[in-house]
SELO-458539 format. One line per field, with one value per residue (C-alpha): x, y, z negated; residue in one letter; residue number from 1. Coordinates in nm, 2 decimals. Each point is the difference from the previous one (the first is absolute). Layout:
<recs>
u <- c(X ...)
v <- c(Y ...)
w <- c(Z ...)
lumvo <- c(a ...)
drenke <- c(NUM ...)
</recs>
This chain:
<recs>
u <- c(12.27 0.01 -0.32 0.22 0.12 -0.12 0.09 0.18 -0.35 -0.16 0.31 0.03 -0.38 0.04 0.29 -0.15 -0.32 0.18 0.19 -0.33 -0.15 0.29 0.03 -0.37 0.04 0.32 -0.18 -0.29 0.22 0.28 -0.22 -0.08 0.31 0.04 -0.33 -0.07 0.32 0.04 -0.36 0.00 0.04 -0.32 -0.31 -0.25 0.25 -0.12 0.04 -0.35 0.09 0.32 -0.19 -0.23 0.29 0.19 -0.31 -0.20 0.11 -0.13 -0.36 0.01 0.19 -0.25 -0.31 0.18 0.20 -0.27 -0.16 0.36 0.04 -0.32 0.06 0.32 -0.16 -0.23 0.21 0.35 0.27 0.23 -0.26 -0.10 0.36 0.10 -0.30 0.06 0.37 -0.09 -0.25 0.26 0.24 -0.25 -0.09 0.39 0.02 -0.32 0.17 0.32 -0.13 -0.23 0.09 -0.27 -0.06 -0.35 0.15 0.27 -0.29 -0.19 0.30 0.06 -0.37 0.06 0.30 -0.23 -0.23 0.28 -0.12 0.21 0.11 -0.28 0.08 0.37 -0.05 -0.26 0.25 0.27 -0.25 -0.07 0.35 0.11 -0.08 -0.21 0.28 0.23 -0.28 0.10 0.37 -0.11 -0.24 0.27 0.26 -0.28 -0.05 0.36 0.03 -0.26 0.22 0.30 -0.17 -0.11 0.36 0.13 -0.27 0.07 0.36 -0.03 -0.28 0.20 0.33 -0.16 -0.25 0.25 0.15 -0.30 -0.31 -0.32 -0.06 0.31 -0.12 -0.32 0.17 0.23 -0.33 -0.16 0.32 -0.01 -0.36 0.14 0.29 -0.26 -0.20 0.32 0.09 -0.36 0.02 0.34 0.08 -0.32 -0.09 -0.33 -0.23 -0.32 -0.10 -0.17 0.03 -0.32 -0.22 -0.02 0.37 0.05 -0.28 -0.32 -0.33 -0.29 -0.23 0.25 0.09 -0.30 0.06 0.38 -0.02 -0.20 0.22 0.13 0.36 0.06 -0.17 0.25 0.28 -0.16 -0.04 0.35 0.14 -0.23 0.15 0.35 0.00 -0.21 0.27 0.29 -0.15 -0.11 0.35 0.17 -0.24 0.19 0.33 0.20 -0.09 0.08 0.35 0.05 -0.10 0.27 0.25 0.06 0.00 -0.25 0.28 0.14 -0.33 0.10 0.28 -0.28 -0.22 0.25 0.20 -0.32 -0.17 0.30 0.04 -0.37 0.02 0.27 -0.21 -0.31 0.18 0.03 -0.34 -0.15 0.21 -0.07 -0.37 -0.04 0.21 -0.14 -0.36 0.00 -0.13 -0.27 0.25 0.22 -0.28 -0.15 0.35 0.07 -0.32 0.08 0.36 -0.16 -0.21 0.32 0.19 -0.27 -0.02 0.38 -0.03 -0.23 0.22 0.33 0.05 0.38 0.22 0.08 0.15 -0.33 -0.20 0.21 -0.07 -0.36 -0.01 0.19 -0.28 -0.27 0.13 0.08 -0.37 -0.14 0.22 -0.10 -0.36 0.02 0.15 -0.23 -0.35 -0.03 0.13 -0.26 -0.27 0.12 0.00 -0.34 -0.21 -0.25 0.11 -0.03 -0.04 0.35 -0.05 -0.32 0.16 0.32 -0.22 -0.19 0.34 0.14 -0.31 0.04 0.39 -0.03 -0.30 0.23 0.25 -0.27 -0.15 0.35 0.08 -0.32 0.05 0.38 -0.10 -0.29 0.17 0.32 -0.20 -0.23 0.23 0.36 0.23 0.02 -0.37 -0.03 0.26 -0.18 -0.34 0.16 0.14 -0.35 -0.11 0.27 -0.15 -0.34 0.16 0.18 -0.32 -0.18 0.26 -0.03 -0.27 0.21 0.07 0.37 0.05 0.34 -0.15 -0.25 0.05 -0.23 0.11 -0.12 -0.06 -0.12 -0.28 -0.29 -0.30 -0.33 -0.24 -0.15 -0.04 0.36 0.11 -0.18 0.17 0.35 -0.05 -0.10 0.30 0.22 -0.13 0.06 0.39 0.18 0.04 -0.25 -0.24 -0.18 -0.03 -0.14 -0.06 -0.03 -0.13 0.00 0.36 0.11 0.15 -0.02 0.12 0.08 0.07 0.20 0.24 0.34 0.16 -0.25 -0.15 0.13 -0.01 0.08 -0.31 -0.22 0.17 -0.08 -0.36 -0.05 0.20 -0.22 -0.32)
v <- c(6.27 0.32 0.22 0.31 -0.01 -0.09 -0.37 -0.08 -0.08 0.33 0.20 -0.16 0.09 0.35 0.08 -0.16 0.19 0.32 -0.02 -0.07 0.30 0.22 -0.11 0.10 0.33 0.09 -0.02 0.23 0.26 0.01 0.19 0.27 0.23 -0.01 -0.01 0.37 0.05 -0.30 -0.02 0.31 -0.19 -0.19 0.08 0.20 0.10 0.26 0.07 -0.16 -0.33 -0.01 -0.01 -0.26 -0.22 0.01 -0.07 -0.23 -0.31 0.13 -0.03 -0.35 -0.10 0.19 -0.18 -0.36 -0.01 -0.15 -0.23 -0.15 -0.06 -0.19 -0.21 -0.10 -0.12 -0.21 -0.12 0.02 0.26 -0.12 0.00 0.36 0.12 -0.17 0.14 0.35 -0.01 -0.10 0.30 0.22 -0.12 0.06 0.34 0.08 -0.13 0.19 0.32 -0.07 -0.03 0.29 0.32 0.21 0.11 -0.16 -0.35 0.04 0.11 -0.33 -0.21 0.16 -0.08 -0.35 -0.02 0.08 -0.28 -0.23 0.09 -0.27 0.18 -0.15 -0.34 0.03 0.13 -0.29 -0.26 0.15 -0.04 -0.35 -0.12 0.19 -0.04 0.25 0.15 0.02 0.13 0.38 -0.07 -0.16 0.30 0.24 -0.15 0.04 0.36 0.07 -0.13 0.26 0.27 -0.12 -0.06 0.37 0.11 -0.21 0.12 0.36 -0.06 -0.28 0.23 0.30 -0.20 -0.24 0.23 0.18 -0.32 -0.22 0.24 -0.06 -0.30 -0.17 0.07 -0.16 -0.31 -0.03 0.01 -0.28 -0.22 0.08 -0.14 -0.33 -0.04 0.05 -0.30 -0.21 0.10 -0.10 -0.34 -0.09 0.19 0.04 -0.32 -0.17 0.00 -0.17 0.20 0.34 0.26 0.11 0.20 0.28 0.04 0.01 0.08 0.23 -0.17 0.17 0.01 0.21 0.26 0.24 0.04 0.02 0.26 0.23 -0.07 0.34 -0.10 -0.20 0.27 0.26 -0.24 -0.09 0.37 0.06 -0.27 0.15 0.34 -0.12 -0.20 0.28 0.23 -0.22 -0.08 0.36 0.16 -0.23 0.13 0.34 -0.05 -0.14 0.29 0.25 -0.15 0.02 0.37 0.03 -0.11 -0.35 -0.24 -0.30 -0.25 0.19 0.00 -0.31 0.21 0.15 -0.28 -0.26 0.19 0.13 -0.34 -0.16 0.26 0.00 -0.38 0.06 0.29 -0.21 -0.28 0.19 0.17 -0.35 -0.13 0.29 -0.01 -0.36 0.01 0.33 -0.10 0.33 -0.15 0.26 0.29 -0.09 -0.07 0.35 0.14 -0.17 0.12 0.37 -0.08 -0.09 0.31 0.21 -0.18 0.05 0.38 0.02 -0.20 0.26 0.28 -0.16 0.11 0.04 -0.18 -0.36 -0.03 0.12 -0.22 -0.29 0.10 0.04 -0.35 -0.15 0.14 -0.12 -0.35 -0.04 0.09 -0.22 -0.29 0.03 0.02 -0.28 -0.24 0.11 0.00 -0.39 -0.06 0.24 -0.18 -0.33 0.13 0.20 -0.26 -0.18 -0.36 -0.24 0.26 0.07 -0.13 0.20 0.32 -0.04 -0.07 0.33 0.17 -0.12 0.13 0.34 -0.01 -0.08 0.23 0.27 -0.09 0.03 0.32 0.15 -0.04 0.20 0.26 0.04 0.03 0.23 0.24 0.02 0.07 0.27 0.15 -0.12 -0.20 0.24 0.02 -0.38 -0.03 0.27 -0.18 -0.34 0.18 0.10 -0.36 -0.08 0.25 -0.16 -0.36 0.15 0.13 -0.32 -0.21 0.17 -0.23 -0.32 -0.23 -0.05 -0.34 -0.07 -0.22 -0.21 -0.33 -0.29 -0.34 -0.31 -0.35 -0.33 -0.19 -0.23 0.15 -0.13 0.06 0.33 0.01 -0.11 0.28 0.25 -0.12 0.01 0.36 0.12 -0.17 0.15 0.36 -0.03 -0.03 0.34 0.20 -0.21 0.25 -0.21 -0.38 -0.15 -0.38 -0.12 -0.36 -0.12 0.11 -0.14 0.35 0.23 0.38 0.20 0.38 0.10 0.24 -0.14 0.14 -0.18 -0.30 -0.35 -0.20 -0.32 0.05 0.03 -0.32 -0.19 0.11 -0.10 -0.33 -0.09 0.04)
w <- c(-11.00 -0.19 0.02 -0.02 0.34 0.35 0.09 0.32 0.17 -0.12 0.09 0.36 0.05 -0.14 0.23 0.32 -0.04 -0.08 0.32 0.20 -0.17 0.06 0.38 0.06 -0.19 0.16 0.33 -0.11 -0.16 0.27 0.23 -0.26 0.02 0.37 0.18 0.00 0.18 0.22 0.08 0.21 0.32 -0.05 0.21 -0.23 -0.27 -0.24 -0.36 -0.08 0.19 -0.17 -0.34 0.15 0.12 -0.34 -0.21 0.22 -0.17 -0.33 0.13 0.11 -0.32 -0.22 0.18 -0.01 -0.32 -0.22 0.26 0.09 -0.36 -0.05 0.32 -0.13 -0.32 0.23 0.27 -0.17 -0.01 0.27 0.29 -0.09 -0.03 0.35 0.16 -0.14 0.11 0.36 0.01 -0.12 0.26 0.27 -0.11 0.00 0.35 0.13 -0.14 0.15 0.35 -0.03 0.20 -0.17 -0.36 0.02 0.07 -0.26 -0.26 0.09 -0.03 -0.35 -0.09 0.11 -0.22 -0.29 0.08 -0.14 -0.35 -0.19 -0.31 -0.23 0.15 -0.08 -0.35 -0.05 0.11 -0.22 -0.30 0.11 -0.02 -0.32 -0.37 -0.16 -0.21 0.30 0.23 -0.07 0.10 0.33 0.08 -0.10 0.24 0.28 -0.11 0.00 0.37 0.11 -0.15 0.17 0.33 -0.02 -0.05 0.28 0.23 -0.07 0.11 0.28 0.18 0.06 0.06 0.25 0.18 0.20 0.17 0.03 -0.03 -0.14 0.23 -0.17 -0.33 0.06 0.16 -0.32 -0.19 0.18 -0.03 -0.38 -0.01 0.16 -0.25 -0.26 0.13 0.00 -0.34 -0.13 0.18 -0.10 -0.33 -0.19 -0.20 0.08 -0.31 -0.07 -0.32 -0.01 -0.26 -0.16 0.27 -0.26 0.03 0.37 0.23 -0.01 -0.12 0.18 -0.30 -0.19 0.27 -0.04 -0.39 0.02 0.28 -0.25 -0.31 -0.10 -0.10 0.32 0.22 -0.12 0.11 0.33 0.08 -0.10 0.25 0.27 -0.05 -0.02 0.32 0.17 -0.08 0.10 0.34 0.06 -0.07 0.26 0.27 -0.03 -0.20 0.28 0.21 -0.29 -0.05 0.38 0.00 -0.29 0.28 -0.14 0.28 -0.01 -0.02 -0.30 -0.20 -0.19 -0.15 -0.21 -0.05 -0.11 -0.27 -0.14 -0.01 -0.16 -0.28 -0.05 -0.08 -0.24 -0.18 -0.04 -0.17 -0.33 0.05 0.01 -0.29 -0.23 0.08 -0.08 -0.32 -0.14 0.12 0.21 0.32 0.02 -0.08 0.28 0.23 -0.04 0.03 0.33 0.15 -0.09 0.14 0.32 0.01 -0.05 0.26 0.26 -0.08 0.03 0.33 0.13 -0.09 0.12 0.36 0.06 -0.26 0.05 -0.35 -0.16 0.22 -0.13 -0.36 0.08 0.16 -0.30 -0.25 0.24 0.05 -0.40 -0.06 0.26 -0.09 -0.36 0.07 0.27 -0.27 -0.29 0.16 0.06 -0.35 -0.13 0.20 -0.14 -0.36 0.00 0.20 -0.19 -0.10 0.27 0.28 0.10 0.36 0.05 -0.14 0.22 0.31 -0.05 -0.08 0.33 0.19 -0.14 0.08 0.36 0.04 -0.12 0.27 0.26 -0.12 -0.05 0.38 0.08 -0.26 0.11 0.36 -0.04 -0.25 0.22 0.31 -0.17 -0.28 0.04 -0.23 -0.29 -0.04 0.00 -0.28 -0.20 0.05 -0.12 -0.30 -0.09 0.03 -0.26 -0.24 0.05 -0.08 -0.29 -0.15 0.07 -0.18 -0.34 -0.09 0.07 -0.29 -0.07 0.13 -0.19 -0.26 0.20 0.18 0.11 -0.12 0.19 -0.15 0.14 -0.19 0.07 -0.17 0.14 -0.30 -0.02 -0.37 -0.04 0.24 -0.20 -0.33 0.17 0.15 -0.35 -0.15 0.26 -0.03 -0.38 0.07 -0.06 0.33 0.21 0.18 0.26 0.06 0.32 0.05 0.36 -0.07 0.37 0.03 -0.35 -0.08 -0.29 0.04 -0.30 0.03 -0.30 -0.17 0.07 -0.31 -0.25 0.19 -0.10 0.30 -0.18 -0.23 0.31 0.15 -0.31 0.00 0.36 -0.03 -0.30 0.20)
lumvo <- c(m s s d t l n p f e k r t a i s l s l v f a l r m l g l f m i m p v f a i y g q d l v g y s p l w v g f a i g a y g l t q a l l q i p a g m l s d k y g r r p i i y g g l v l f a i g s l v a a v s d s v y g v t f g r a l q g t g a i a s a i l a l a a d v t r e q q r p k a m g m i g v s i g l a f a v a m v a g p v l a p f i g l k g l f f i t a a g a l v g i a i v h f l v p n v v n k a p r g e t v a i p s l i a n l a k q p q l l r l n l g i f i l h l s l t a i f v t l p l q l q n m h l a p d e h w t i y l p a l l l s f l l i i p m l i i a a k k q k n k h f y l f s i l l m a f s l v s m a l t q h s i l i m f i v m l l f f t a f n f l e a s l p a f i s m l a p a g t k g t a m g i y s t y q f s g a f f g g i v g g l s y k l m g s s s l f l c l s g l m i v w f l l s f g m h n p s k i r t f t f t a e i k d k h k t d i i i s q l l a i e g a q e v v v i a e e n t v y i k a n t q t f q q q e a q h i i c g s)
drenke <- c(1 2 3 4 5 6 7 8 9 10 11 12 13 14 15 16 17 18 19 20 21 22 23 24 25 26 27 28 29 30 31 32 33 34 35 36 37 38 39 40 41 42 43 44 45 46 47 48 49 50 51 52 53 54 55 56 57 58 59 60 61 62 63 64 65 66 67 68 69 70 71 72 73 74 75 76 77 78 79 80 81 82 83 84 85 86 87 88 89 90 91 92 93 94 95 96 97 98 99 100 101 102 103 104 105 106 107 108 109 110 111 112 113 114 115 116 117 118 119 120 121 122 123 124 125 126 127 128 129 130 131 132 133 134 135 136 137 138 139 140 141 142 143 144 145 146 147 148 149 150 151 152 153 154 155 156 157 158 159 160 161 162 163 164 165 166 167 168 169 170 171 172 173 174 175 176 177 178 179 180 181 182 183 184 185 186 187 188 189 190 191 192 193 194 195 196 197 198 199 200 201 202 203 204 205 206 207 208 209 210 211 212 213 214 215 216 217 218 219 220 221 222 223 224 225 226 227 228 229 230 231 232 233 234 235 236 237 238 239 240 241 242 243 244 245 246 247 248 249 250 251 252 253 254 255 256 257 258 259 260 261 262 263 264 265 266 267 268 269 270 271 272 273 274 275 276 277 278 279 280 281 282 283 284 285 286 287 288 289 290 291 292 293 294 295 296 297 298 299 300 301 302 303 304 305 306 307 308 309 310 311 312 313 314 315 316 317 318 319 320 321 322 323 324 325 326 327 328 329 330 331 332 333 334 335 336 337 338 339 340 341 342 343 344 345 346 347 348 349 350 351 352 353 354 355 356 357 358 359 360 361 362 363 364 365 366 367 368 369 370 371 372 373 374 375 376 377 378 379 380 381 382 383 384 385 386 387 388 389 390 391 392 393 394 395 396 397 398 399 400 401 402 403 404 405 406 407 408 409 410 411 412 413 414 415 416 417 418 419 420 421 422 423 424 425 426 427 428 429 430 431 432 433 434 435 436 437 438 439 440 441 442 443 444 445 446 447 448 449 450 451 452 453 454 455)
</recs>
C-alpha cells in the first residue's frame, strides 16, 4: 500500500470520525445565529443571559478537554466517545424542554461535558500511519468548518418553523447518530499512537503552558473564539434592526461563508509554498480588526454588511485553519498531544468568555461599542504575534525504535542531531518512539531512519 495516500482503512476512519465531529459541532453552532432573537420568549431573557447560554458549553469543554483525553488513553477511545455523546444528547434534551434561559444555559453547559474532541483526534491518530496522520486530522478540521457553514444557514432557516426547542431536539438526534457511526463504521483498533502525539501528558503541561511561542498561539485562539461568540450575541439583533427578517439572515451568512472558503484556499497555498505563513497570519488578524471596525460603523446598508461579513469570515477561517497547524509545527518534539490539549482549553475558554463579554457589552454599551472593543483585542493579538517564529519550515518526524540502553540512546541522539536540519530529538524509551523536530527543506528522513534502524 502506497505511503503517499490514505489507505481504505484510514480513509473510512477519517471520514467516519469527521462526520461525528461535524454532527457535534453543528449542534453547538446552530444555536448561535438565532438564540438572541428566538430566545426572547424564554423566562429570564436578557442580553447577558444570551451570552451565558451561547458560551456555556465552552466552560465545561475547557475544564474537561484534557482530562477526557487522558481517560481515553487509560480506558480506551470508544468508551469516552460514547459517554461524551450521551452527555451531549442529554444536555441537548435538557435545553429543549427548558422554558427559561437558565435551563437552556444549564443544558448548554451539560452539552460541553461531552468533551470528546481529544479522544476523537487520538482515535484518528491510532488508526493512521504517521505520514498520513496530518491528512486525517485535516479532514476532521475541514468538517468543523463545514459544520459551521451549515449551522449558519440551518439555524436561521429552521428556527422559524421548529423554534429553539426543535433545534435542540435535532442536536440530540445528531449525537445519537454519532454513536451509531462510531459503533458501525469506525474500525476497532488495538494499537495506539505514541502518547506524545495524541493526548496531554500531565508532567509536560506546566512547562508547555509557559512556552512563549505556544502561548502566543494559545492567546490567539482564545481571542479568536471570544470574538466569534461575542459578535453572535448581538449581530442577529443588528441585522434585524437593519430590516432583515430572521429567516433571511442566512442570505448574508451563506454567501459570505462560501466565498470566504474560496478566498482562503489561495491564501493557504501561497503561504505554504512561499513560506509566508507568518505574513498571512498577521494580515488576517489585521483584516479581522478592520472588519470589526466596519461592523461597528455599518448600521443601514445590507450590501456593506455582507462585504464586512465576507472579510470577517475570510480572516476567521484562515486563522482557524492555521492555528492548529502552527501549534503542531512549533510544539517541542514529542509534546504535540499536550500542546493541542492546552490549545483546546484556551479555545473553549474563549467561547465561554466571549458569551459573557458579548452580553455585558451589549447591555452596557450597545453593539457598536462591542465591535470596537473586539477590534482593539485584535490589535493586541497582532502586537503579541510579532515575536512568533515562522512555522513554514518546521515539522516533527516520528519514528519507531526499541532503544533500552541509556548510553546507546545518547549516541543515537547525537548522531540524529548531526543530520542537517535536525533541531531537536526526543526519545521515549517506554513507548519505543523517537521524535525529531527538523527543517523540512534540509532534513534527510532516510538518513535518520538508517541511524535508528542501525541501533
